[in-house]
C-alpha positions in Angstrom: 0.0 0.0 0.0 2.8 2.4 0.9 4.4 1.7 -2.5 1.3 2.8 -4.3 1.0 6.0 -2.2 4.7 6.7 -2.9 4.1 6.5 -6.7 1.0 8.7 -6.5 2.6 11.3 -4.4 5.7 11.5 -6.6 3.4 11.6 -9.6 1.4 14.5 -8.2 4.6 16.4 -7.4 6.0 16.2 -10.9 2.6 16.4 -12.4 1.9 19.7 -10.7 4.9 21.1 -12.6 3.6 19.7 -15.9 0.3 21.3 -15.0 1.9 24.7 -14.6 3.6 24.3 -18.0 0.2 23.3 -19.5 -1.3 26.5 -18.1 1.2 28.4 -20.0 0.1 26.7 -23.2 -3.6 27.5 -22.4 -3.0 31.2 -21.7 -1.4 31.9 -25.1 -3.8 29.5 -26.9 -6.9 31.2 -25.4 -5.7 34.7 -26.2 -4.1 34.3 -29.6 -5.3 30.9 -30.8 -1.6 29.9 -31.1 0.0 26.9 -29.6 3.3 28.2 -28.3 5.9 25.5 -28.7 8.5 27.8 -27.1 6.8 27.3 -23.7 9.2 24.6 -22.8 12.1 27.0 -23.3 10.5 29.4 -20.8 10.7 26.6 -18.3 14.4 26.0 -19.2 15.2 29.7 -19.0 13.6 29.9 -15.5 15.9 27.1 -14.3 19.0 28.4 -16.0 18.5 32.0 -15.0 18.1 30.9 -11.3 21.3 28.8 -11.6 23.2 31.8 -12.9 21.8 34.3 -10.4 22.3 32.0 -7.4 26.1 32.0 -8.2 26.4 35.7 -7.6 28.1 36.1 -4.2 25.9 37.7 -1.6 22.7 37.6 -3.6 19.7 36.5 -1.5 18.0 33.4 -2.9 14.5 35.0 -3.0 15.8 37.9 -5.1 17.5 35.5 -7.5 14.2 33.6 -7.9 12.2 36.8 -8.5 14.7 38.1 -11.0 14.7 34.7 -12.8 10.9 34.9 -13.2 11.1 38.6 -14.3 13.8 38.0 -16.9 11.9 35.0 -18.4 8.7 37.1 -18.5 10.6 39.7 -20.4 11.7 37.1 -22.9 8.0 36.1 -23.3 7.0 39.8 -23.8 9.8 40.3 -26.4 8.8 37.1 -28.2 5.2 38.3 -28.6 6.2 41.8 -29.8 8.9 40.7 -32.2 7.9 37.3 -33.5 4.1 36.9 -33.0 2.5 40.3 -33.4 4.0 41.1 -36.9 2.4 37.9 -38.3 -0.9 37.9 -36.4 -2.8 37.7 -39.7 -0.8 34.7 -40.8 -2.2 31.2 -40.8 -2.1 29.1 -37.7 0.4 26.8 -39.2 2.8 29.6 -39.9 2.4 31.0 -36.4 3.2 27.6 -34.8 6.2 27.2 -37.0 7.4 30.6 -35.8 7.1 29.5 -32.2 9.2 26.4 -33.0 11.8 28.7 -34.6 11.8 30.9 -31.5 12.2 27.8 -29.4 15.3 26.7 -31.4 16.8 30.2 -31.1 16.4 30.4 -27.4 17.8 26.9 -26.9 20.8 27.6 -29.2 21.4 30.9 -27.4 21.6 29.2 -24.0 23.7 26.4 -25.5 26.3 29.0 -26.7 27.0 29.9 -23.0 27.0 26.4 -21.5 26.1 22.9 -22.3 26.5 21.6 -18.7 23.7 20.3 -16.5 22.9 22.1 -13.2 20.9 21.7 -10.1 20.0 24.3 -7.5 19.4 23.9 -3.7 16.0 22.6 -2.6 13.7 25.0 -0.9 14.1 25.0 2.9 12.5 22.2 4.9 13.1 18.7 6.3 14.9 16.3 4.0 11.8 14.1 3.8 8.5 13.4 5.6 6.3 10.3 6.0 2.8 10.4 4.6 0.7 7.2 4.8 3.9 5.1 5.0 5.4 6.8 1.9 8.4 9.2 2.0 8.1 12.6 0.3 10.7 15.3 0.1 10.1 18.8 1.3 10.8 20.0 -2.3 7.9 17.9 -3.5 5.6 19.4 -0.9 6.8 22.9 -2.0 6.1 22.0 -5.6 2.5 20.9 -4.9 1.8 23.8 -2.5 3.2 26.5 -4.8 1.5 25.0 -7.8 -1.9 25.1 -6.1 -1.3 28.6 -4.9 -0.5 29.8 -8.5 -3.6 28.1 -9.8 -5.8 29.8 -7.2 -4.1 33.2 -7.7 -4.5 32.9 -11.5 -8.2 31.8 -11.1 -8.8 34.9 -8.9 -7.0 37.2 -11.3 -9.0 35.9 -14.3 -12.3 36.0 -12.4 -12.2 39.2 -10.4 -9.9 41.7 -12.1 -10.7 43.8 -15.2 -7.6 42.6 -17.0 -8.4 39.0 -16.2 -12.0 39.4 -17.4 -10.7 41.0 -20.6 -8.4 37.9 -21.1 -11.4 35.7 -20.6 -13.4 37.7 -23.1 -10.6 37.3 -25.6 -10.7 33.5 -24.9 -14.4 33.4 -25.7 -14.3 35.4 -28.9 -11.2 37.3 -29.9 -12.8 39.1 -32.8 -15.8 40.5 -31.0 -13.6 41.3 -27.9 -11.3 43.4 -30.2 -14.3 45.1 -31.8 -15.6 46.1 -28.4 -12.4 48.1 -27.8 -10.3 45.6 -25.8 -6.6 46.1 -26.5 -6.0 42.8 -28.2 -2.3 43.4 -28.9 -1.6 44.3 -25.2 -3.7 41.3 -24.0 -1.8 39.0 -26.3 1.5 40.3 -25.0 0.3 40.0 -21.4 -0.6 36.4 -22.0 2.9 35.6 -23.3 4.5 37.4 -20.4 2.3 35.5 -17.9 2.9 32.1 -19.6 6.6 32.8 -19.6 6.6 33.7 -15.9 4.6 30.6 -14.9 6.9 28.5 -17.1 9.9 30.0 -15.2 8.3 29.1 -11.9 7.9 25.5 -13.1 11.6 25.5 -14.2 12.7 26.8 -10.8 10.7 24.2 -9.0 11.9 21.3 -11.1 15.6 22.2 -11.1 16.3 21.0 -7.5 15.0 17.6 -8.3 16.3 17.0 -11.8 19.2 18.4 -13.7 18.5 21.4 -15.9 20.3 22.0 -19.1 19.8 23.9 -22.4 18.2 20.7 -23.9 15.6 20.1 -21.1 13.0 22.6 -22.4 11.8 20.5 -25.3 11.1 17.4 -23.1 9.4 19.4 -20.4 7.4 21.4 -23.0 6.1 18.2 -24.6 5.0 16.9 -21.2 3.2 20.1 -20.5 1.6 20.1 -23.9 0.4 16.6 -23.3 -1.1 17.7 -20.0 -2.9 20.6 -21.7 -4.3 18.3 -24.5 -5.3 15.6 -22.0 -7.1 18.1 -19.7 -8.7 19.9 -22.6 -6.9 22.6 -24.5 -8.0 26.0 -23.1 -9.2 24.7 -19.7 -7.3 25.9 -16.6 -8.6 23.1 -14.3 -8.0 20.7 -17.1 -4.4 21.8 -17.5 -3.7 20.9 -13.8 -5.6 17.7 -13.9 -4.0 16.6 -17.2 -0.5 17.5 -15.9 -1.0 15.5 -12.7 -2.3 12.5 -14.6 0.7 12.6 -16.9 2.9 12.7 -13.8 1.2 9.7 -12.2 1.3 7.8 -15.5 5.1 8.4 -15.6 5.9 7.2 -12.1 3.7 4.2 -12.2 4.5 3.4 -15.8 8.3 3.4 -15.0 7.7 0.6 -12.6 5.7 -1.5 -15.1 8.1 -0.9 -18.0 11.4 0.6 -16.8 12.8 3.1 -19.2 9.5 3.5 -21.1 7.7 6.0 -18.9 7.5 8.6 -21.7 6.0 6.0 -24.1 3.3 5.1 -21.5 2.5 8.7 -20.8 2.1 9.7 -24.4 0.2 6.5 -25.2 -2.4 7.4 -22.6 -2.8 10.8 -24.2 -3.4 9.2 -27.6 -5.9 6.8 -26.1 -7.8 9.5 -24.3 -7.9 11.6 -27.5 -9.4 8.7 -29.4 -12.1 8.3 -26.8 -12.7 12.1 -26.0 -10.9 14.4 -28.6 -11.7 17.5 -26.6 -9.9 16.2 -23.6 -11.2 15.6 -20.0 -12.4 19.1 -19.3 -12.6 20.4 -22.9 -13.4 24.1 -22.5 -12.1 27.6 -21.9 -10.5 29.4 -19.0 
């Protein structure tokens, strides 16, 4: 019994991170209709920026984390302004190809500086704790707690603030929202900045438990994309549910077929899409 609990808790911990990445996909998809395949690179940048900043002597850790998120958000804002907005009237296929191109540029740029793998210290807390006979690290608890707080904060932002309501209006009908006077370009840029910032947080949370490198963004981005598709592209609750399910599928699948956890996770996504193409929660923010 404790073994099952162990796999589930580990899956929820890593799945929460996948859910945050999936939320980034949903934010840009709802606002612009574009699937941003550079989202994984935002995750990588968050981890790599935190690694670089934490090496500065005398720099408090919390300032390093805030700066890493801010710098990654700026990259997201710059991407929208320079790569997405000029081709907003282009076809969806063209826009997606552009996001893939931006992903390659970001990855190659980081690779020019270093191709090493890095970890950062875990957030403070006991080394591990026991829950229902299973052992869980403090970093895993931080991951789940911070992930849930971000989801709640984002939900409140979208539901109770004017800007959040405007983003939801864009999600419902971009054309009519723009015709009613909403600043579509600024909302689009905001969605990219938010998705980049949330991606950076996911990168910072996962770097203490797995090595971060210039190549990790693609893998993490694909897992987050699978979570978004599984949960229902465009659904905030679906993104978290989908991400957690992918995480649990990975941990349990690795026990059944060692070394094939990715195959199992992706196979589950394909199976669900055959049964329910719109995903589990299929909807909007």
